[in-house]
C-alpha positions in Angstrom: 43.0 46.4 17.0 44.0 42.7 17.2 41.3 42.2 19.8 38.7 43.7 17.5 39.8 41.3 14.7 39.6 38.4 17.0 36.1 39.2 18.1 34.9 39.8 14.5 36.6 36.5 13.5 34.9 34.6 16.3 31.5 36.1 15.4 32.0 35.2 11.7 33.0 31.7 12.7 30.0 31.3 14.9 27.7 32.6 12.1 29.2 30.1 9.6 28.8 27.3 12.2 25.2 28.2 12.8 24.6 28.3 9.1 26.1 24.8 8.7 24.1 23.4 11.6 20.9 24.9 10.3 21.4 23.6 6.8 22.2 20.1 8.1 19.1 20.1 10.3 16.9 21.2 7.4 18.3 18.5 5.2 17.7 15.9 7.9 14.2 17.2 8.4 13.5 16.9 4.6 14.9 13.3 4.6 12.7 12.4 7.6 9.6 13.8 5.9 10.4 11.9 2.7 10.9 8.6 4.6 7.6 9.1 6.5 5.8 9.6 3.2 7.4 6.4 1.8 6.5 4.6 5.0 2.8 5.7 4.7 2.7 4.6 1.0 4.2 1.2 1.8 1.8 0.7 4.7 -1.1 1.5 2.4 0.3 -0.9 -0.2 0.7 -3.6 2.4 -2.9 -3.2 3.6 -4.1 -3.4 0.0 -2.1 -6.6 -0.6 -3.4 -8.2 2.6 -7.0 -7.4 1.5 -6.3 -8.9 -1.9 -4.9 -12.1 -0.3 -7.9 -12.3 2.0 -10.2 -12.0 -1.0 -8.3 -14.5 -3.0 -8.5 -17.1 -0.2 -12.3 -17.0 -0.2 -13.8 -20.5 -1.1 -15.9 -19.1 -3.9 -12.8 -17.5 -5.6 -10.9 -20.7 -5.2 -13.8 -22.7 -6.7 -14.0 -20.3 -9.7 -10.3 -20.6 -10.4 -10.4 -24.4 -10.1 -13.3 -24.5 -12.5 -11.3 -22.4 -15.0 -8.5 -24.9 -14.7 -10.9 -27.7 -15.6 -11.3 -29.2 -12.2 -14.7 -30.6 -11.2 -16.2 -31.1 -7.8 -16.2 -34.6 -6.4 -19.6 -36.3 -6.7 -18.8 -39.2 -4.4 -16.0 -39.6 -1.9 -13.9 -42.7 -2.1 -11.4 -43.9 0.4 -8.2 -45.9 -0.3 -7.2 -48.4 2.3 -3.4 -48.3 2.1 -2.9 -51.7 3.8 -5.3 -53.7 1.5 -5.2 -51.4 -1.5 -9.0 -51.5 -1.8 -11.1 -48.4 -2.7 -14.3 -48.2 -0.6 -17.2 -45.8 -0.3 -19.6 -45.4 2.5 -22.1 -43.4 0.5 -24.6 -46.4 0.3 -24.9 -46.7 4.1 -24.9 -42.9 4.7 -22.4 -43.3 7.6 -19.1 -41.6 7.9 -15.9 -43.4 6.9 -13.7 -44.9 9.6 -10.5 -43.0 9.4 -7.8 -44.4 11.5 -5.1 -41.8 11.5 -3.1 -41.0 14.6 -4.2 -37.7 16.1 -7.4 -37.5 14.0 -10.6 -37.1 15.9 -13.8 -36.6 13.9 
């Protein structure tokens, strides 16, 4: 009789253990699927934001925004010589300005 109670007790313990393990694995699986769905949604949102940034960096969009802010395009380029303090323009000659900046190669 005690042996029979021991076997029944072991079987009941094993059954409860299996039930706990199965429940834990199911909860973990549910959590994994939820996180995967969140990951997909965030990846889609990131892609949309990257596309929006790319569109906003287009020169035409920047020009439109600058115009809305009241900025106007430059009609004639003028150059300031920092050493002499004179403003000069090479528009009359049609040549490019001489820019003497270290590392600058036109």
